[in-house]
C-alpha positions as CSV (number, residue, x, y, z in Angstrom):
1,M,-4.5,5.5,19.1
2,Q,-4.0,9.0,20.6
3,E,-1.4,8.9,23.3
4,K,-2.4,10.6,26.5
5,I,-1.4,11.5,30.1
6,I,-3.9,11.0,32.9
7,I,-4.1,13.6,35.6
8,L,-5.7,12.3,38.8
9,D,-7.3,15.3,40.5
10,F,-7.3,15.6,44.3
11,G,-9.0,19.0,44.2
12,S,-6.1,21.3,43.7
13,Q,-6.7,24.8,42.4
14,Y,-3.8,24.2,40.0
15,T,-5.0,21.0,38.4
16,Q,-6.2,22.7,35.2
17,L,-2.9,24.4,35.0
18,I,-1.1,21.1,35.0
19,A,-3.3,20.1,32.0
20,R,-2.4,23.4,30.3
21,R,1.3,22.8,30.7
22,V,1.1,19.2,29.4
23,R,-0.9,20.3,26.3
24,E,1.6,23.1,25.6
25,Q,4.0,20.2,24.9
26,H,1.6,19.0,22.2
27,I,0.6,16.1,24.4
28,Y,-3.0,15.2,25.0
29,C,-4.1,14.8,28.6
30,E,-7.3,14.2,30.6
31,I,-8.2,15.2,34.1
32,Q,-10.2,12.7,36.1
33,P,-11.3,12.6,39.7
34,F,-9.1,10.4,42.0
35,T,-12.3,8.4,42.8
36,K,-12.5,7.1,39.2
37,A,-10.5,4.0,38.4
38,I,-8.1,4.4,35.5
39,Q,-9.1,2.4,32.4
40,W,-5.7,1.2,31.4
41,D,-4.9,0.8,27.7
42,D,-1.9,1.4,25.4
43,S,-2.8,5.0,24.8
44,I,-1.8,6.0,28.4
45,K,1.8,7.1,28.7
46,G,1.9,8.4,32.2
47,V,0.0,9.4,35.3
48,I,0.3,12.7,37.2
49,L,-1.1,13.1,40.8
50,S,-2.3,16.6,41.5
51,G,-2.1,18.7,44.7
52,S,-5.0,19.1,47.1
53,P,-6.4,21.6,49.7
54,F,-6.4,18.6,52.1
55,S,-3.6,17.4,54.4
56,V,-2.7,13.7,54.1
57,M,-3.1,13.5,57.9
58,Q,-6.6,14.8,57.8
59,E,-9.5,12.5,58.4
60,G,-11.4,11.9,55.1
61,A,-8.5,13.2,53.0
62,P,-8.4,11.9,49.3
63,D,-6.9,8.5,49.1
64,I,-6.0,5.9,46.4
65,D,-4.2,2.6,46.3
66,I,-0.8,4.1,45.3
67,L,0.9,0.7,44.8
68,E,-1.8,-0.1,42.2
69,L,-0.3,2.7,40.0
70,F,3.4,1.8,40.4
71,G,4.8,-0.3,37.7
72,K,2.1,0.4,35.1
73,R,3.3,3.7,33.8
74,P,5.7,6.5,34.9
75,V,4.2,8.5,37.8
76,L,4.7,12.2,38.6
77,A,3.3,13.2,42.0
78,V,2.9,16.9,42.8
79,C,2.7,18.3,46.4
80,Y,-0.2,16.4,48.0
81,G,0.5,13.5,45.7
82,A,4.2,13.4,46.9
83,Q,3.0,13.4,50.5
84,L,0.5,10.7,49.9
85,I,3.3,8.4,48.4
86,A,5.5,9.1,51.4
87,K,2.7,8.3,53.9
88,K,1.5,5.1,52.2
89,C,4.9,3.7,51.3
90,G,6.7,3.8,54.6
91,G,8.0,7.4,54.7
92,A,7.0,10.1,57.1
93,V,4.9,13.3,56.8
94,E,4.6,15.8,59.6
95,K,2.9,19.1,60.1
96,S,5.2,22.0,59.1
97,A,6.2,24.3,61.9
98,T,5.2,27.1,59.6
99,R,3.1,26.8,56.4
100,E,5.5,26.9,53.5
101,Y,4.0,29.1,50.8
102,G,5.9,31.0,48.1
103,R,9.3,31.0,46.5
104,A,12.1,28.5,47.4
105,H,15.3,27.4,45.6
106,L,16.3,23.9,44.7
107,Q,19.5,22.3,45.7
108,I,19.9,19.4,43.3
109,L,21.6,16.4,44.9
110,K,21.5,14.0,41.9
111,K,22.9,16.0,39.0
112,D,22.3,13.2,36.5
113,D,18.7,12.6,37.3
114,A,16.5,12.5,34.2
115,L,13.8,14.8,35.6
116,C,16.4,17.5,36.4
117,K,18.1,17.5,33.0
118,G,18.8,21.1,32.0
119,V,17.6,22.5,35.3
120,S,20.0,24.8,37.1
121,N,21.0,24.4,40.7
122,D,19.3,27.1,42.8
123,S,16.3,27.0,40.4
124,Q,13.3,28.9,41.8
125,V,10.2,26.8,42.6
126,W,6.8,27.6,44.2
127,M,5.8,25.9,47.5
128,S,2.2,25.7,48.8
129,H,1.8,23.2,51.6
130,G,1.3,22.9,55.3
131,D,2.9,19.4,55.7
132,T,6.5,18.4,55.3
133,I,8.0,15.1,54.1
134,T,10.5,14.3,56.8
135,E,11.4,10.8,55.6
136,I,11.2,9.2,52.2
137,P,10.2,5.6,51.6
138,A,12.8,2.9,51.5
139,N,12.5,2.3,47.7
140,F,13.2,5.9,46.9
141,D,16.3,8.2,46.6
142,L,16.4,11.9,47.5
143,V,16.9,14.0,44.3
144,A,16.7,17.6,45.6
145,K,16.0,19.7,48.7
146,T,15.7,23.4,49.5
147,D,17.1,25.6,52.3
148,S,13.9,25.3,54.2
149,I,12.8,21.6,53.6
150,P,14.7,18.4,53.5
151,T,12.7,16.8,50.7
152,A,11.8,18.8,47.5
153,I,12.1,15.9,44.9
154,Y,12.5,12.2,45.5
155,A,12.4,9.4,43.0
156,S,12.1,5.6,43.0
157,K,15.4,3.7,43.0
158,S,16.5,2.2,39.7
159,G,14.7,-1.1,39.2
160,A,12.4,-0.7,42.2
161,Y,9.4,-0.7,39.8
162,N,8.9,-1.3,36.1
163,Y,8.5,2.4,35.6
164,P,10.0,5.4,37.5
165,V,8.1,7.3,40.1
166,Y,8.8,11.0,40.8
167,A,7.5,13.0,43.7
168,L,7.7,16.8,43.9
169,Q,6.9,18.8,47.0
170,F,6.5,22.0,44.9
171,H,4.3,23.0,42.0
172,P,6.2,22.8,38.6
173,E,3.1,23.9,36.7
174,V,2.9,27.5,38.0
175,Y,4.7,30.4,36.5
176,H,6.8,31.1,39.6
177,S,8.5,27.7,39.2
178,T,10.9,29.2,36.6
179,E,12.1,25.9,35.2
180,G,9.1,23.8,36.1
181,A,8.2,23.6,32.4
182,T,11.6,22.0,31.7
183,M,11.0,19.4,34.4
184,L,7.5,18.6,33.0
185,K,9.0,18.3,29.5
186,N,11.6,15.9,30.8
187,Y,9.0,13.8,32.4
188,L,6.7,13.8,29.4
189,I,9.3,13.4,26.6
190,D,12.2,11.6,28.1
191,I,10.6,9.6,30.9
192,C,7.1,8.8,29.5
193,Q,8.5,8.9,25.9
194,C,5.6,10.8,24.5
195,S,5.8,11.7,20.8
196,A,4.4,15.2,21.2
197,S,2.2,14.8,18.1
198,W,-1.0,16.3,19.4
199,T,-1.5,19.4,17.2
200,P,-4.6,21.2,15.9
201,A,-4.3,19.4,12.6
202,S,-4.1,16.0,14.2
203,F,-7.0,16.9,16.5
204,V,-9.2,17.9,13.5
205,N,-8.3,14.8,11.4
206,D,-8.8,12.4,14.3
207,T,-12.1,14.1,15.4
208,I,-13.5,14.0,11.8
209,T,-12.5,10.3,11.5
210,N,-14.1,9.4,14.9
211,L,-17.3,11.4,14.1
212,K,-17.7,9.5,10.9
213,K,-17.4,6.2,12.7
214,Q,-19.6,7.3,15.6
215,L,-22.4,8.9,13.6
216,G,-22.4,7.0,10.3
217,D,-25.5,8.0,8.2
218,D,-27.4,9.3,11.3
219,Q,-29.1,12.7,11.4
220,V,-27.6,15.1,13.9
221,I,-29.1,18.3,15.3
222,L,-26.9,21.2,16.6
223,G,-28.0,24.4,18.3
224,L,-25.8,27.2,17.0
225,S,-25.1,30.3,19.1
226,G,-23.0,32.4,16.8
227,G,-19.9,31.9,19.0
228,V,-16.6,30.1,18.4
229,D,-17.5,26.8,20.2
230,S,-20.7,25.9,18.4
231,S,-19.3,27.1,15.1
232,V,-16.2,25.0,15.3
233,A,-18.3,22.0,16.4
234,A,-20.6,22.6,13.4
235,L,-17.7,22.7,10.8
236,L,-16.2,19.5,12.3
237,L,-19.5,17.8,12.0
238,Q,-20.2,19.1,8.5
239,K,-16.8,17.7,7.3
240,A,-17.8,14.4,8.9
241,I,-21.4,14.0,7.9
242,G,-22.3,16.8,5.5
243,K,-26.0,17.6,5.1
244,N,-26.9,15.1,7.8
245,L,-26.1,17.9,10.2
246,H,-29.2,20.1,10.9
247,C,-28.3,23.4,12.6
248,I,-30.8,25.6,14.5
249,F,-30.0,29.2,15.4
250,V,-32.5,30.6,18.0
251,N,-32.9,34.3,18.5
252,N,-33.8,34.8,22.2
253,G,-34.1,38.5,21.8
254,L,-31.0,38.9,24.0
255,L,-28.3,39.0,21.3
256,R,-26.1,41.9,20.4
257,K,-27.3,44.6,18.0
258,N,-28.2,43.1,14.5
259,E,-26.4,39.9,15.5
260,Y,-29.2,37.5,14.5
261,K,-29.3,38.6,10.9
262,Q,-25.5,38.9,10.6
263,V,-24.8,35.4,12.1
264,L,-27.4,33.7,9.8
265,Q,-25.8,35.3,6.8
266,T,-22.3,34.0,7.9
267,Y,-23.5,30.5,8.5
268,E,-25.3,30.3,5.2
269,G,-22.1,31.5,3.5
270,L,-20.2,28.6,5.1
271,G,-22.7,26.2,3.5
272,L,-24.1,25.0,6.8
273,N,-27.6,23.5,6.8
274,V,-29.0,26.1,9.2
275,K,-32.5,27.3,10.2
276,G,-33.1,30.6,12.0
277,V,-35.9,30.7,14.6
278,D,-36.9,34.1,16.0
279,A,-38.4,33.4,19.4
280,S,-37.7,36.8,20.9
281,D,-41.2,37.6,22.1
282,L,-41.5,34.2,23.8
283,F,-38.3,34.6,25.8
284,L,-39.0,38.2,26.9
285,N,-42.5,37.3,28.0
286,E,-41.2,34.5,30.2
287,L,-38.5,36.8,31.7
288,K,-40.9,39.6,32.5
289,G,-40.5,40.8,36.1
290,I,-37.6,38.3,36.9
291,S,-34.5,39.8,38.6
292,D,-32.7,36.8,40.1
293,P,-29.7,35.9,37.9
294,E,-30.0,32.1,38.5
295,Q,-33.7,32.2,37.8
296,K,-33.0,34.1,34.5
297,R,-30.5,31.5,33.4
298,K,-33.0,28.7,34.2
299,I,-35.9,30.3,32.4
300,I,-33.7,31.0,29.3
301,G,-32.5,27.4,29.4
302,R,-36.0,26.0,29.8
303,V,-37.5,28.2,27.0
304,F,-34.6,27.4,24.7
305,I,-35.3,23.7,25.3
306,E,-39.0,24.2,24.5
307,V,-38.2,26.1,21.3
308,F,-35.4,23.7,20.3
309,E,-37.6,20.6,21.0
310,A,-40.4,22.0,18.8
311,E,-38.0,22.6,15.9
312,S,-36.1,19.3,16.5
313,K,-39.4,17.3,16.0
314,K,-39.6,18.7,12.5
315,I,-36.4,16.9,11.6
316,E,-37.1,13.3,10.7
317,N,-35.0,10.4,12.0
318,A,-32.7,12.6,14.1
319,K,-30.7,10.5,16.5
320,W,-28.0,12.8,17.9
321,L,-27.9,16.2,19.6
322,A,-24.5,17.9,19.1
323,Q,-23.3,20.5,21.6
324,G,-20.3,22.9,21.7
325,T,-19.4,21.9,25.3
326,I,-15.7,22.7,26.1
327,Y,-13.4,21.5,28.9
328,P,-13.8,24.5,31.3
329,D,-17.6,23.8,31.2
330,V,-17.0,20.2,32.1
331,I,-14.4,20.9,34.8
332,E,-16.6,23.6,36.5
333,S,-19.6,21.3,36.5
334,V,-17.9,18.3,38.0
335,S,-16.7,18.2,41.6
336,V,-13.9,15.9,42.9
337,H,-15.7,15.5,46.2
338,G,-19.3,15.3,45.0
339,P,-21.9,18.1,44.5
340,S,-20.3,21.5,44.9
341,V,-21.7,24.9,45.5
342,T,-23.3,26.3,42.3
343,I,-21.4,29.3,41.1
344,K,-23.7,29.6,38.0
345,S,-25.6,27.1,35.8
346,H,-23.8,26.1,32.7
347,H,-26.2,26.2,29.8
348,N,-24.5,23.5,27.7
349,V,-23.5,20.8,30.1
350,G,-25.8,17.8,30.7
351,G,-27.7,18.2,27.4
352,L,-31.4,18.5,26.7
353,P,-33.8,16.3,28.6
354,D,-34.2,12.6,28.0
355,K,-37.6,13.1,26.5
356,L,-35.9,14.3,23.2
357,N,-34.6,10.7,23.0
358,L,-31.4,11.9,21.4
359,K,-27.9,10.8,22.1
360,I,-25.3,13.4,22.9
361,V,-22.2,14.1,20.8
362,E,-19.7,16.8,21.9
363,P,-16.7,17.1,19.5
364,L,-15.0,19.8,21.7
365,R,-15.6,18.4,25.1
366,Y,-11.9,18.1,26.0
367,L,-10.6,21.3,24.5
368,F,-9.8,24.6,26.3
369,K,-11.0,27.8,24.6
370,D,-7.7,28.7,23.0
371,E,-7.4,25.1,21.6
372,V,-10.9,25.5,20.1
373,R,-9.7,28.6,18.3
374,K,-6.7,26.7,16.9
375,A,-9.0,23.9,15.7
376,G,-11.2,26.6,14.2
377,K,-8.3,28.1,12.3
378,E,-7.5,24.6,11.0
379,V,-11.0,24.2,9.6
380,Q,-10.9,27.7,8.1
381,L,-13.6,29.3,10.3
382,P,-13.8,33.0,9.2
383,E,-11.7,35.4,11.3
384,H,-14.7,37.5,12.5
385,I,-16.2,34.4,14.2
386,L,-12.9,32.8,15.1
387,N,-11.8,35.9,17.0
388,R,-15.2,36.7,18.3
389,H,-15.2,37.3,22.1
390,P,-17.0,34.7,24.2
391,F,-20.6,35.7,24.8
392,P,-22.7,34.2,27.6
393,G,-25.4,31.6,26.6
394,P,-28.1,33.7,28.4
395,G,-27.0,36.7,26.4
396,L,-27.7,40.2,27.5
397,A,-30.1,38.9,30.2
398,I,-27.1,38.5,32.6
399,R,-25.7,41.9,31.6
400,I,-28.9,43.6,32.6
401,L,-28.9,43.6,36.4
402,G,-32.5,43.4,37.5
403,D,-35.6,42.7,35.5
404,I,-35.5,42.5,31.7
405,T,-37.5,44.9,29.5
406,P,-37.4,45.6,25.7
407,E,-36.3,49.2,26.6
408,K,-33.4,48.0,28.7
409,I,-32.3,45.6,26.0
410,H,-32.4,48.4,23.4
411,I,-30.3,50.7,25.6
412,L,-27.7,48.0,26.3
413,Q,-27.5,46.9,22.6
414,E,-26.8,50.5,21.6
415,A,-24.1,51.0,24.3
416,D,-22.5,47.6,23.6
417,A,-22.3,48.3,19.9
418,I,-20.5,51.6,20.5
419,F,-18.0,49.9,22.8
420,I,-17.3,47.0,20.4
421,H,-17.0,49.4,17.5
422,H,-14.3,51.5,19.2
423,L,-12.4,48.4,20.4
424,K,-12.2,47.1,16.8
425,E,-11.4,50.5,15.4
426,S,-8.6,51.0,17.9
427,G,-7.1,47.5,17.4
428,Y,-7.8,46.5,21.0
429,Y,-10.6,44.0,20.2
430,D,-8.1,41.3,19.1
431,K,-5.8,42.1,22.0
432,V,-8.4,41.3,24.8
433,W,-10.2,38.1,25.7
434,Q,-13.8,39.3,26.3
435,S,-15.6,42.6,26.5
436,G,-19.1,43.9,27.0
437,V,-21.3,46.5,28.7
438,I,-23.3,45.9,31.9
439,L,-26.5,47.9,32.5
440,L,-26.7,48.6,36.2
441,P,-29.8,49.0,38.4
442,V,-28.4,52.4,39.4
443,Q,-29.6,55.8,38.4
444,S,-27.6,58.9,39.0
445,V,-27.9,62.7,38.6
446,G,-26.4,64.2,35.5
447,V,-26.4,67.5,33.6
448,M,-27.0,67.7,29.8
449,G,-27.1,71.2,28.5
450,D,-29.1,73.2,31.0
451,E,-31.2,70.2,32.0
452,R,-30.8,68.0,35.1
453,T,-31.0,64.3,34.3
454,Y,-31.6,61.2,36.4
455,E,-30.7,58.2,34.2
456,N,-28.9,54.9,34.1
457,A,-25.3,54.0,34.7
458,V,-23.4,51.3,32.7
459,A,-20.2,49.5,33.4
460,L,-17.7,48.6,30.7
461,R,-16.0,45.2,31.2
462,C,-12.9,44.1,29.4
463,V,-10.6,41.3,30.5
464,Q,-7.4,39.4,29.5
465,S,-7.5,35.6,29.8
466,T,-6.3,32.4,28.1
467,D,-9.1,30.0,28.7
468,G,-11.6,31.9,30.9
469,M,-10.6,29.9,34.1
470,T,-8.9,33.0,35.4
471,A,-8.9,36.6,34.1
472,D,-7.5,40.0,34.7
473,W,-9.0,43.4,33.7
474,S,-7.6,45.0,30.6
475,D,-5.6,48.2,31.0
476,L,-7.3,50.1,28.2
477,P,-6.0,53.6,27.3
478,H,-7.8,56.4,29.1
479,S,-8.3,58.2,25.8
480,L,-10.1,55.2,24.4
481,L,-12.3,54.9,27.5
482,A,-13.1,58.6,27.3
483,K,-14.1,58.3,23.6
484,V,-16.4,55.3,24.4
485,S,-17.9,57.1,27.4
486,N,-18.5,60.3,25.5
487,E,-20.2,58.6,22.6
488,I,-22.4,56.4,24.7
489,I,-23.7,59.3,26.9
490,N,-24.2,61.6,23.8
491,N,-26.0,59.0,21.7
492,V,-27.8,56.5,23.9
493,R,-30.8,58.0,25.5
494,G,-31.2,56.7,29.0
495,I,-27.5,56.6,30.0
496,N,-25.7,59.5,31.7
497,R,-22.8,57.7,33.4
498,V,-20.2,55.2,32.3
499,V,-17.8,53.4,34.7
500,Y,-15.0,50.9,34.1
501,D,-14.8,47.5,35.9
502,I,-11.2,46.8,37.3
503,S,-12.0,43.5,39.0
504,S,-10.1,40.2,38.3
505,K,-11.3,36.6,38.3
506,P,-11.0,35.4,41.0
507,P,-12.4,36.8,43.2
508,A,-14.9,38.3,40.8
509,T,-16.3,36.5,37.8
510,I,-16.1,37.8,34.2
511,E,-19.8,38.3,33.9
512,W,-21.6,40.3,36.7
513,E,-24.4,37.6,37.0
């Protein structure tokens, strides 16, 4: 049974980062809303309580039965979680005179405490809270303070509960807490006694074993996209069920230049049972005259379902639909506090409609993007797919701002091919997370030879990221950008201006739509 840590999410912006830090220690973890009851079994080694944008004194603030957790497994409470324990167990929490946000330095009072092993006195930590714990509960001891607050770390007294409880007012998971990783490792390895055995190899072996048990001799259908996620899912399923996996690769007419043919050749070379379906005309006809990005996504999703459904019916006795859903898709599509504002529709969460009468299987549902790549390397996915940049499900439709036409697609494909070519030739393709060209609904004056032009502008987009949850723009050499710009303008009729996007996520998103 795979050991794991449960992270109860109270809505903090840092919750996913806690999960990242746990997994960096080769320990599996799952984020679940605080509203969901923990299903206790022997696999659970510890529970972490996240921070929250709420105040514990605020009406309607997230709440759980804290005492129900104590004694079952070691507990680590971060920020809001620490305040919740104080409030509910007889301590005191008060509004801070000034909101404490930023760097602080620990003064460790219990030098021999297990959580602080190897942590230096005066260690820098990161605060982000508007309330202060002014009194800790009776069953707890003070472990550390800072110059500005009386309670930075407190822990349950020895023997107070079957397992220790730790509460931290700061965020150990963020980069600015310089020895936060050490504290987390102490909690995970020494206090929870995790074996740190969750590796790409163990994930692949366990997943294949579980897929064999789950699917048996059933027929499974998978929609391939040409990207890393669906490709890794396909290889895992192939290793589990062989030719019982039926892959469908739909050309929506919005792929990169020559991608449909190239991807099909690669998949056939991997021995996958794959069928290519060219539905370009159908998609483009449905998108005619549509400019709204959310409407584009929904149309592409609907038409894909229609095409996929028609092809699926040709496969006899199919019982499962496999999807390449990964953890950021799941996290962004589930809100701790109920339905949230839609940033954008995710094309691969929720599955195809019930009328297909297929059960869903998602081998990668709990992996971050970089973990998917590690698993892909383990199953020997070819490098050119393994290191392929993420590409949006709706394809170039959301990189063409405004309505979609065959001419615009051709212009964007040509410009995009030039950009990707120079990134690969210069060695920068493998140094960045994602790249692409955006066709803007902007025309500007230019001069070519002795002629005045009035043509389109494009934006180059290139970002650094680990898992797509946050991203920063890539600082490409000016000489490389100049070369790309020059070749696009000289060779792609219809473009006379190239700009470079230097926006980070947040506040911007990686894609423009």
